N, CA, C and O atoms as a GROMACS GRO file, in nm:
protein
  304
    1MET      N    1  11.590   8.108   7.353
    1MET     CA    2  11.677   8.223   7.391
    1MET      C    3  11.804   8.141   7.356
    1MET      O    4  11.830   8.023   7.380
    2LYS      N    5  11.888   8.250   7.283
    2LYS     CA    6  11.985   8.249   7.186
    2LYS      C    7  12.116   8.273   7.290
    2LYS      O    8  12.103   8.366   7.369
    3PRO      N    9  12.252   8.191   7.297
    3PRO     CA   10  12.313   8.200   7.395
    3PRO      C   11  12.451   8.296   7.364
    3PRO      O   12  12.535   8.297   7.274
    4PHE      N   13  12.439   8.340   7.432
    4PHE     CA   14  12.525   8.495   7.422
    4PHE      C   15  12.659   8.446   7.439
    4PHE      O   16  12.704   8.346   7.496
    5VAL      N   17  12.748   8.597   7.334
    5VAL     CA   18  12.827   8.579   7.278
    5VAL      C   19  12.956   8.701   7.351
    5VAL      O   20  12.982   8.815   7.313
    6PHE      N   21  12.989   8.657   7.414
    6PHE     CA   22  13.078   8.786   7.507
    6PHE      C   23  13.122   8.875   7.350
    6PHE      O   24  13.120   8.814   7.243
    7GLN      N   25  13.152   8.995   7.356
    7GLN     CA   26  13.253   9.106   7.266
    7GLN      C   27  13.266   9.166   7.428
    7GLN      O   28  13.200   9.177   7.531
    8HIS      N   29  13.438   9.202   7.356
    8HIS     CA   30  13.546   9.336   7.378
    8HIS      C   31  13.437   9.404   7.354
    8HIS      O   32  13.333   9.378   7.294
    9ALA      N   33  13.500   9.541   7.438
    9ALA     CA   34  13.434   9.692   7.419
    9ALA      C   35  13.536   9.700   7.263
    9ALA      O   36  13.466   9.728   7.165
   10GLN      N   37  13.688   9.680   7.232
   10GLN     CA   38  13.780   9.745   7.144
   10GLN      C   39  13.712   9.579   7.033
   10GLN      O   40  13.811   9.508   7.017
   11ASP      N   41  13.625   9.533   6.986
   11ASP     CA   42  13.591   9.440   6.911
   11ASP      C   43  13.535   9.529   6.831
   11ASP      O   44  13.549   9.645   6.869
   12VAL      N   45  13.478   9.514   6.738
   12VAL     CA   46  13.433   9.611   6.643
   12VAL      C   47  13.247   9.500   6.606
   12VAL      O   48  13.220   9.385   6.573
   13TRP      N   49  13.177   9.612   6.634
   13TRP     CA   50  13.038   9.549   6.640
   13TRP      C   51  12.982   9.563   6.522
   13TRP      O   52  12.998   9.666   6.456
   14PRO      N   53  12.894   9.442   6.473
   14PRO     CA   54  12.771   9.469   6.382
   14PRO      C   55  12.699   9.605   6.370
   14PRO      O   56  12.625   9.628   6.466
   15GLU      N   57  12.704   9.710   6.265
   15GLU     CA   58  12.584   9.826   6.276
   15GLU      C   59  12.501   9.781   6.347
   15GLU      O   60  12.466   9.663   6.350
   16GLY      N   61  12.460   9.866   6.411
   16GLY     CA   62  12.354   9.940   6.465
   16GLY      C   63  12.326   9.839   6.610
   16GLY      O   64  12.225   9.857   6.679
   17GLU      N   65  12.437   9.724   6.648
   17GLU     CA   66  12.411   9.677   6.702
   17GLU      C   67  12.453   9.701   6.855
   17GLU      O   68  12.566   9.730   6.893
   18THR      N   69  12.319   9.681   6.950
   18THR     CA   70  12.388   9.749   7.116
   18THR      C   71  12.382   9.638   7.173
   18THR      O   72  12.370   9.533   7.109
   19LEU      N   73  12.395   9.647   7.373
   19LEU     CA   74  12.393   9.546   7.443
   19LEU      C   75  12.308   9.652   7.547
   19LEU      O   76  12.312   9.774   7.533
   20LEU      N   77  12.248   9.598   7.630
   20LEU     CA   78  12.128   9.650   7.776
   20LEU      C   79  12.243   9.574   7.870
   20LEU      O   80  12.327   9.505   7.812
   21HIS      N   81  12.248   9.587   8.012
   21HIS     CA   82  12.292   9.514   8.060
   21HIS      C   83  12.182   9.560   8.227
   21HIS      O   84  12.210   9.662   8.289
   22VAL      N   85  12.119   9.509   8.251
   22VAL     CA   86  12.022   9.583   8.374
   22VAL      C   87  12.160   9.524   8.526
   22VAL      O   88  12.259   9.453   8.509
   23TYR      N   89  12.115   9.582   8.650
   23TYR     CA   90  12.219   9.536   8.715
   23TYR      C   91  12.100   9.549   8.836
   23TYR      O   92  11.998   9.618   8.823
   24LEU      N   93  12.134   9.466   8.956
   24LEU     CA   94  12.135   9.508   9.072
   24LEU      C   95  12.215   9.547   9.152
   24LEU      O   96  12.283   9.457   9.200
   25THR      N   97  12.238   9.662   9.192
   25THR     CA   98  12.358   9.692   9.317
   25THR      C   99  12.320   9.671   9.464
   25THR      O  100  12.201   9.694   9.488
   26PRO      N  101  12.402   9.628   9.577
   26PRO     CA  102  12.308   9.613   9.659
   26PRO      C  103  12.368   9.755   9.744
   26PRO      O  104  12.463   9.828   9.716
   27HIS      N  105  12.293   9.761   9.832
   27HIS     CA  106  12.273   9.836   9.967
   27HIS      C  107  12.412   9.859  10.038
   27HIS      O  108  12.444   9.789  10.134
   28ASP      N  109  12.490   9.957   9.991
   28ASP     CA  110  12.622   9.939  10.121
   28ASP      C  111  12.604   9.920  10.270
   28ASP      O  112  12.696   9.870  10.334
   29GLN      N  113  12.478   9.959  10.337
   29GLN     CA  114  12.402   9.905  10.440
   29GLN      C  115  12.374   9.740  10.497
   29GLN      O  116  12.335   9.698  10.606
   30ASP      N  117  12.401   9.694  10.412
   30ASP     CA  118  12.323   9.569  10.384
   30ASP      C  119  12.438   9.461  10.460
   30ASP      O  120  12.545   9.434  10.406
   31ARG      N  121  12.396   9.407  10.589
   31ARG     CA  122  12.514   9.346  10.698
   31ARG      C  123  12.510   9.203  10.676
   31ARG      O  124  12.610   9.136  10.702
   32GLU      N  125  12.401   9.147  10.628
   32GLU     CA  126  12.404   9.050  10.603
   32GLU      C  127  12.405   8.984  10.437
   32GLU      O  128  12.391   8.870  10.392
   33LEU      N  129  12.422   9.080  10.393
   33LEU     CA  130  12.510   9.024  10.186
   33LEU      C  131  12.660   9.058  10.268
   33LEU      O  132  12.726   8.958  10.296
   34ALA      N  133  12.720   9.204  10.310
   34ALA     CA  134  12.826   9.137  10.301
   34ALA      C  135  12.896   9.119  10.442
   34ALA      O  136  12.999   9.177  10.477
   35ALA      N  137  12.802   9.004  10.535
   35ALA     CA  138  12.910   8.910  10.537
   35ALA      C  139  12.889   8.768  10.465
   35ALA      O  140  12.951   8.670  10.506
   36LEU      N  141  12.810   8.763  10.368
   36LEU     CA  142  12.811   8.624  10.282
   36LEU      C  143  12.930   8.626  10.130
   36LEU      O  144  12.994   8.540  10.069
   37VAL      N  145  12.907   8.801  10.117
   37VAL     CA  146  13.071   8.833  10.073
   37VAL      C  147  13.197   8.806  10.080
   37VAL      O  148  13.290   8.782  10.003
   38ALA      N  149  13.174   8.820  10.220
   38ALA     CA  150  13.318   8.813  10.284
   38ALA      C  151  13.351   8.669  10.301
   38ALA      O  152  13.470   8.638  10.292
   39ARG      N  153  13.246   8.560  10.328
   39ARG     CA  154  13.271   8.446  10.334
   39ARG      C  155  13.293   8.430  10.190
   39ARG      O  156  13.411   8.433  10.156
   40GLY      N  157  13.212   8.415  10.103
   40GLY     CA  158  13.253   8.389   9.962
   40GLY      C  159  13.429   8.432   9.907
   40GLY      O  160  13.518   8.375   9.843
   41ARG      N  161  13.411   8.561   9.975
   41ARG     CA  162  13.585   8.553   9.956
   41ARG      C  163  13.703   8.481  10.006
   41ARG      O  164  13.818   8.484   9.964
   42ALA      N  165  13.667   8.438  10.070
   42ALA     CA  166  13.746   8.361  10.195
   42ALA      C  167  13.719   8.275  10.152
   42ALA      O  168  13.812   8.201  10.185
   43VAL      N  169  13.621   8.191  10.066
   43VAL     CA  170  13.658   8.046  10.036
   43VAL      C  171  13.702   8.076   9.889
   43VAL      O  172  13.744   7.972   9.840
   44LEU      N  173  13.707   8.173   9.809
   44LEU     CA  174  13.760   8.185   9.664
   44LEU      C  175  13.921   8.191   9.712
   44LEU      O  176  13.979   8.099   9.654
   45ARG      N  177  13.998   8.254   9.783
   45ARG     CA  178  14.113   8.285   9.795
   45ARG      C  179  14.215   8.263   9.745
   45ARG      O  180  14.296   8.333   9.685
   46GLU      N  181  14.208   8.046   9.802
   46GLU     CA  182  14.253   7.996   9.740
   46GLU      C  183  14.309   7.937   9.605
   46GLU      O  184  14.394   7.853   9.576
   47PHE      N  185  14.221   8.020   9.533
   47PHE     CA  186  14.210   7.981   9.358
   47PHE      C  187  14.293   8.089   9.326
   47PHE      O  188  14.321   8.172   9.412
   48PRO      N  189  14.338   8.097   9.209
   48PRO     CA  190  14.353   8.212   9.094
   48PRO      C  191  14.278   8.365   9.030
   48PRO      O  192  14.296   8.440   8.934
   49ILE      N  193  14.196   8.354   9.135
   49ILE     CA  194  14.130   8.505   9.112
   49ILE      C  195  14.100   8.578   9.172
   49ILE      O  196  14.053   8.563   9.285
   50THR      N  197  14.121   8.693   9.109
   50THR     CA  198  14.046   8.837   9.143
   50THR      C  199  13.952   8.860   9.174
   50THR      O  200  13.871   8.862   9.081
   51CYS      N  201  13.878   8.900   9.356
   51CYS     CA  202  13.761   8.882   9.381
   51CYS      C  203  13.732   9.122   9.371
   51CYS      O  204  13.809   9.215   9.399
   52VAL      N  205  13.603   9.119   9.324
   52VAL     CA  206  13.596   9.288   9.261
   52VAL      C  207  13.572   9.350   9.373
   52VAL      O  208  13.494   9.291   9.447
   53GLU      N  209  13.625   9.477   9.419
   53GLU     CA  210  13.600   9.590   9.543
   53GLU      C  211  13.402   9.608   9.544
   53GLU      O  212  13.316   9.641   9.462
   54ASP      N  213  13.404   9.572   9.658
   54ASP     CA  214  13.255   9.606   9.685
   54ASP      C  215  13.193   9.732   9.616
   54ASP      O  216  13.078   9.775   9.609
   55ARG      N  217  13.287   9.764   9.579
   55ARG     CA  218  13.241   9.945   9.500
   55ARG      C  219  13.183   9.924   9.317
   55ARG      O  220  13.116  10.000   9.246
   56TRP      N  221  13.256   9.765   9.285
   56TRP     CA  222  13.163   9.713   9.177
   56TRP      C  223  13.099   9.565   9.156
   56TRP      O  224  13.083   9.481   9.067
   57LEU      N  225  13.074   9.584   9.288
   57LEU     CA  226  12.922   9.411   9.290
   57LEU      C  227  12.839   9.474   9.282
   57LEU      O  228  12.812   9.590   9.309
   58HIS      N  229  12.773   9.358   9.223
   58HIS     CA  230  12.627   9.362   9.167
   58HIS      C  231  12.588   9.227   9.080
   58HIS      O  232  12.670   9.146   9.040
   59ILE      N  233  12.470   9.221   9.063
   59ILE     CA  234  12.339   9.117   9.021
   59ILE      C  235  12.353   9.204   8.853
   59ILE      O  236  12.320   9.314   8.808
   60THR      N  237  12.425   9.074   8.799
   60THR     CA  238  12.327   9.061   8.625
   60THR      C  239  12.189   9.023   8.613
   60THR      O  240  12.129   8.922   8.650
   61VAL      N  241  12.162   9.102   8.569
   61VAL     CA  242  11.954   9.053   8.569
   61VAL      C  243  11.957   9.049   8.533
   61VAL      O  244  12.048   8.971   8.560
   62VAL      N  245  11.954   9.051   8.404
   62VAL     CA  246  11.938   9.036   8.210
   62VAL      C  247  12.043   9.104   8.141
   62VAL      O  248  12.097   9.197   8.202
   63ILE      N  249  12.082   9.077   8.027
   63ILE     CA  250  12.131   9.073   7.879
   63ILE      C  251  12.051   9.124   7.799
   63ILE      O  252  11.973   9.041   7.751
   64ASN      N  253  12.038   9.235   7.762
   64ASN     CA  254  11.935   9.202   7.653
   64ASN      C  255  11.991   9.304   7.511
   64ASN      O  256  12.013   9.426   7.518
   65ARG      N  257  12.010   9.195   7.351
   65ARG     CA  258  12.037   9.221   7.260
   65ARG      C  259  11.966   9.328   7.155
   65ARG      O  260  11.994   9.410   7.067
   66SER      N  261  11.831   9.254   7.243
   66SER     CA  262  11.699   9.381   7.103
   66SER      C  263  11.611   9.491   7.112
   66SER      O  264  11.541   9.538   7.023
   67SER      N  265  11.625   9.539   7.275
   67SER     CA  266  11.558   9.628   7.284
   67SER      C  267  11.710   9.779   7.205
   67SER      O  268  11.832   9.795   7.216
   68GLU      N  269  11.598   9.846   7.136
   68GLU     CA  270  11.587   9.993   7.142
   68GLU      C  271  11.662  10.070   7.253
   68GLU      O  272  11.609  10.109   7.357
   69LYS      N  273  11.769  10.085   7.225
   69LYS     CA  274  11.764  10.211   7.384
   69LYS      C  275  11.713  10.337   7.433
   69LYS      O  276  11.734  10.412   7.529
   70THR      N  277  11.612  10.333   7.292
   70THR     CA  278  11.469  10.478   7.339
   70THR      C  279  11.332  10.375   7.378
   70THR      O  280  11.213  10.404   7.391
   71GLN      N  281  11.403  10.244   7.390
   71GLN     CA  282  11.242  10.160   7.484
   71GLN      C  283  11.289  10.156   7.578
   71GLN      O  284  11.208  10.106   7.656
   72VAL      N  285  11.427  10.190   7.654
   72VAL     CA  286  11.394  10.173   7.810
   72VAL      C  287  11.410  10.301   7.870
   72VAL      O  288  11.443  10.414   7.835
   73LYS      N  289  11.358  10.211   8.026
   73LYS     CA  290  11.365  10.315   8.095
   73LYS      C  291  11.438  10.287   8.218
   73LYS      O  292  11.468  10.184   8.279
   74HIS      N  293  11.467  10.461   8.244
   74HIS     CA  294  11.541  10.417   8.399
   74HIS      C  295  11.455  10.426   8.535
   74HIS      O  296  11.369  10.509   8.565
   75ALA      N  297  11.502  10.320   8.605
   75ALA     CA  298  11.450  10.274   8.780
   75ALA      C  299  11.548  10.236   8.836
   75ALA      O  300  11.660  10.192   8.808
   76THR      N  301  11.452  10.274   8.977
   76THR     CA  302  11.563  10.299   9.117
   76THR      C  303  11.480  10.271   9.205
   76THR      O  304  11.512  10.274   9.323
   0.00000   0.00000   0.00000
């Protein structure tokens, strides 16, 4: 596995280079996850960071630099 080198959207990407992110988003009625997130935010409150709003909460499953976008199928 190659190390991931983060690039900002405004950076110039190599010709033909793409990046696929696969995310899982939580169900908004998952009370156990909501409680876990609330406890995590409480613990992190003393640190100089900003936690994302619930609507942006996700888990990155995979970042793939090698797949052509035509090879990826939408899943729900």
